[in-house]
N, CA, C and O of each residue as an XYZ file, in Angstrom:
316
protein
N     105.408     75.919     97.053
C     106.328     76.952     97.499
C     107.714     76.341     97.666
O     107.850     75.192     98.084
N     108.710     77.098     97.345
C     110.087     76.626     97.369
C     110.589     76.398     98.790
O     110.167     77.072     99.729
N     111.486     75.447     98.929
C     112.166     75.204    100.199
C     113.576     75.794    100.185
O     114.319     75.670    101.158
N     113.943     76.448     99.053
C     115.268     77.056     98.941
C     115.302     78.364     99.718
O     114.570     79.304     99.407
N     116.158     78.415    100.729
C     116.268     79.608    101.559
C     117.084     80.681    100.840
O     118.020     80.379    100.100
N     116.713     81.932    101.073
C     117.472     83.068    100.561
C     117.619     84.090    101.682
O     116.818     84.133    102.616
N     118.637     84.895    101.571
C     118.946     85.914    102.564
C     119.094     87.237    101.828
O     119.845     87.331    100.857
N     118.375     88.262    102.290
C     118.453     89.574    101.662
C     118.609     90.654    102.708
O     118.160     90.509    103.845
N     119.247     91.733    102.314
C     119.288     92.941    103.114
C     118.497     93.992    102.360
O     118.868     94.375    101.251
N     117.403     94.465    102.959
C     116.621     95.542    102.368
C     117.124     96.847    102.967
O     117.196     96.987    104.188
N     117.472     97.799    102.110
C     117.986     99.095    102.541
C     117.017    100.170    102.081
O     116.711    100.269    100.893
N     116.537    100.970    103.013
C     115.615    102.047    102.683
C     116.423    103.284    102.312
O     116.928    103.985    103.189
N     116.544    103.553    101.027
C     117.287    104.713    100.549
C     116.385    105.924    100.330
O     116.832    106.952     99.821
N     115.127    105.803    100.710
C     114.184    106.907    100.528
C     114.166    107.801    101.773
O     114.645    107.398    102.834
N     113.618    109.007    101.645
C     113.547    109.919    102.794
C     112.314    109.689    103.673
O     112.027    110.507    104.546
N     111.579    108.587    103.456
C     110.366    108.298    104.230
C     110.474    106.926    104.886
O     111.260    106.083    104.452
N     109.685    106.707    105.931
C     109.609    105.380    106.540
C     108.831    104.451    105.621
O     107.886    104.867    104.951
N     109.243    103.181    105.598
C     108.663    102.201    104.684
C     108.122    101.015    105.474
O     108.817    100.453    106.320
N     106.873    100.639    105.190
C     106.318     99.400    105.730
C     106.702     98.274    104.782
O     106.497     98.372    103.572
N     107.258     97.205    105.341
C     107.612     96.027    104.555
C     106.638     94.920    104.926
O     106.511     94.545    106.092
N     105.952     94.403    103.908
C     104.970     93.345    104.108
C     105.434     92.070    103.424
O     105.994     92.106    102.329
N     105.194     90.951    104.081
C     105.344     89.646    103.454
C     103.957     89.232    103.004
O     102.992     89.348    103.760
N     103.854     88.749    101.773
C     102.572     88.312    101.229
C     102.466     86.805    101.428
O     103.214     86.040    100.819
N     101.535     86.379    102.283
C     101.411     84.956    102.610
C     100.883     84.172    101.413
O     100.413     84.750    100.433
N     100.969     82.858    101.509
C     100.480     81.998    100.425
C      98.978     82.150    100.233
O      98.444     81.743     99.202
N      98.299     82.722    101.197
C      96.866     82.999    101.069
C      96.632     84.432    100.591
O      95.513     84.940    100.664
N      97.672     85.069    100.111
C      97.680     86.442     99.591
C      97.225     87.477    100.617
O      96.631     88.494    100.257
N      97.502     87.217    101.884
C      97.242     88.210    102.925
C      98.549     88.899    103.279
O      99.585     88.254    103.438
N      98.485     90.222    103.401
C      99.669     90.984    103.791
C      99.920     90.832    105.282
O      99.003     90.928    106.098
N     101.181     90.595    105.619
C     101.586     90.530    107.018
C     102.727     91.521    107.197
O     103.779     91.394    106.569
N     102.507     92.517    108.066
C     103.540     93.522    108.295
C     104.758     92.864    108.926
O     104.671     92.288    110.011
N     105.893     92.954    108.240
C     107.134     92.392    108.753
C     107.834     93.407    109.648
O     108.275     93.077    110.749
N     107.932     94.661    109.162
C     108.541     95.727    109.955
C     108.301     97.068    109.281
O     107.887     97.136    108.124
N     108.568     98.126    110.024
C     108.590     99.472    109.466
C     110.031     99.940    109.519
O     110.661     99.947    110.577
N     110.540    100.327    108.368
C     111.949    100.678    108.228
C     112.085    102.190    108.091
O     111.561    102.783    107.148
N     112.787    102.808    109.030
C     113.000    104.256    108.962
C     113.895    104.610    107.785
O     114.578    103.751    107.228
N     113.882    105.885    107.413
C     114.693    106.312    106.271
C     116.171    106.026    106.536
O     116.688    106.251    107.631
N     116.820    105.528    105.506
C     118.243    105.197    105.483
C     118.634    104.093    106.469
O     119.800    103.977    106.844
N     117.656    103.283    106.888
C     117.928    102.127    107.745
C     117.886    100.858    106.888
O     117.532    100.906    105.710
N     118.250     99.725    107.492
C     118.210     98.456    106.759
C     117.718     97.345    107.677
O     117.730     97.470    108.901
N     117.287     96.255    107.050
C     116.879     95.066    107.785
C     117.369     93.846    107.008
O     117.337     93.825    105.777
N     117.822     92.835    107.742
C     118.272     91.584    107.134
C     117.147     90.570    107.263
O     116.587     90.383    108.343
N     116.819     89.916    106.151
C     115.664     89.018    106.112
C     116.065     87.660    105.561
O     116.717     87.563    104.521
N     115.666     86.611    106.275
C     115.769     85.240    105.774
C     114.393     84.862    105.252
O     113.399     85.004    105.964
N     114.326     84.385    104.024
C     113.048     84.038    103.414
C     113.272     82.866    102.468
O     114.276     82.163    102.580
N     112.360     82.652    101.552
C     112.461     81.542    100.604
C     112.254     82.047     99.181
O     111.572     83.048     98.962
N     112.843     81.352     98.225
C     112.644     81.668     96.815
C     111.147     81.667     96.524
O     110.437     80.741     96.914
N     110.669     82.705     95.839
C     109.267     82.787     95.453
C     108.370     83.521     96.438
O     107.233     83.848     96.098
N     108.852     83.791     97.659
C     108.036     84.558     98.601
C     107.954     86.006     98.133
O     108.936     86.561     97.640
N     106.792     86.610     98.286
C     106.553     87.974     97.801
C     106.671     88.985     98.935
O     106.216     88.746    100.053
N     107.290     90.120     98.620
C     107.467     91.215     99.565
C     106.954     92.499     98.934
O     107.175     92.745     97.748
N     106.267     93.319     99.728
C     105.684     94.572     99.248
C     106.209     95.710    100.113
O     106.354     95.568    101.327
N     106.494     96.842     99.471
C     107.014     98.020    100.161
C     106.042     99.173     99.973
O     105.640     99.472     98.849
N     105.658     99.830    101.082
C     104.738    100.961    101.010
C     105.242    102.108    101.870
O     105.872    101.895    102.907
N     104.957    103.323    101.428
C     105.211    104.506    102.239
C     104.386    104.355    103.518
O     103.170    104.172    103.446
N     105.025    104.427    104.678
C     104.337    104.203    105.950
C     103.286    105.272    106.240
O     102.348    105.018    106.996
N     103.424    106.461    105.653
C     102.476    107.543    105.911
C     101.326    107.579    104.917
O     100.185    107.833    105.303
N     101.608    107.330    103.644
C     100.583    107.488    102.605
C     100.019    106.169    102.093
O      98.925    106.146    101.528
N     100.749    105.065    102.282
C     100.327    103.779    101.737
C     100.671    103.602    100.271
O     100.318    102.589     99.667
N     101.367    104.592     99.685
C     101.766    104.493     98.282
C     102.770    103.361     98.097
O     103.625    103.121     98.949
N     102.647    102.674     96.970
C     103.569    101.600     96.627
C     104.952    102.177     96.350
O     105.086    103.178     95.647
N     105.973    101.544     96.904
C     107.360    101.914     96.638
C     108.034    100.753     95.929
O     107.653     99.597     96.113
N     109.022    101.060     95.129
C     109.685    100.028     94.338
C     110.769     99.319     95.133
O     111.558     99.950     95.836
N     110.793     98.009     95.011
C     111.863     97.184     95.543
C     112.478     96.450     94.374
O     111.844     95.569     93.792
N     113.696     96.795     94.023
C     114.354     96.208     92.856
C     113.552     96.500     91.583
O     113.386     95.629     90.729
N     113.059     97.735     91.470
C     112.312     98.245     90.311
C     110.940     97.612     90.118
O     110.432     97.584     88.997
N     110.333     97.106     91.180
C     109.009     96.496     91.085
C     108.226     96.765     92.367
O     108.813     96.884     93.442
N     106.899     96.860     92.253
C     106.054     97.037     93.446
C     106.037     95.779     94.305
O     105.837     95.858     95.517
N     106.245     94.620     93.686
C     106.317     93.360     94.426
C     107.700     92.765     94.188
O     108.088     92.514     93.047
N     108.438     92.543     95.269
C     109.770     91.954     95.171
C     109.645     90.458     95.408
O     109.105     90.027     96.427
N     110.152     89.656     94.454
C     110.102     88.197     94.561
C     111.506     87.650     94.333
O     112.008     87.704     93.211
N     112.152     87.123     95.379
C     113.468     86.516     95.165
C     113.326     85.268     94.300
O     112.560     84.359     94.623
N     114.073     85.235     93.200
C     113.930     84.150     92.234
C     115.060     83.140     92.267
O     114.959     82.081     91.649
N     116.128     83.448     92.974
C     117.237     82.500     93.025
C     117.910     82.577     94.376
O     117.785     83.555     95.114
N     118.609     81.536     94.664
C     119.306     81.438     95.942
C     120.528     82.343     95.936
O     121.287     82.375     94.967
N     120.711     83.076     97.024
C     121.905     83.897     97.185
C     122.576     83.521     98.490
O     121.911     83.262     99.493
N     123.886     83.494     98.469
C     124.606     83.132     99.683
C     124.672     84.320    100.627
O     124.452     85.462    100.223
N     124.971     84.047    101.864
C     125.030     85.072    102.903
C     126.459     85.542    103.132
O     126.747     86.094    104.194
N     127.336     85.353    102.211
C     128.755     85.678    102.373
C     128.995     87.161    102.393
O     130.137     87.600    102.523
C-alpha cells in the first residue's frame, strides 16, 4: 500500500444521503460517514485506497468520479 498521502473533498451532488465507505486492505467495508444531500466532507487518505459510495436508504451503488469504486491514483496538493 502506498505511503503517498492525498487529500480529497467529496461533494454529494445527489438528492439523497450517501454512505461513504473506506475499503480496508482486508477488503472489509468501514463506514467513514453518511453525507447528506448537497453536503461535503474533506478526507485525508493514501494513493490506492478504495472508497465506495452507496445510497444510504437503498444501498444502491453511486458513482464517484464515474466509477462505483473511487481509487485515488496520484498525489494532489491541498492548495
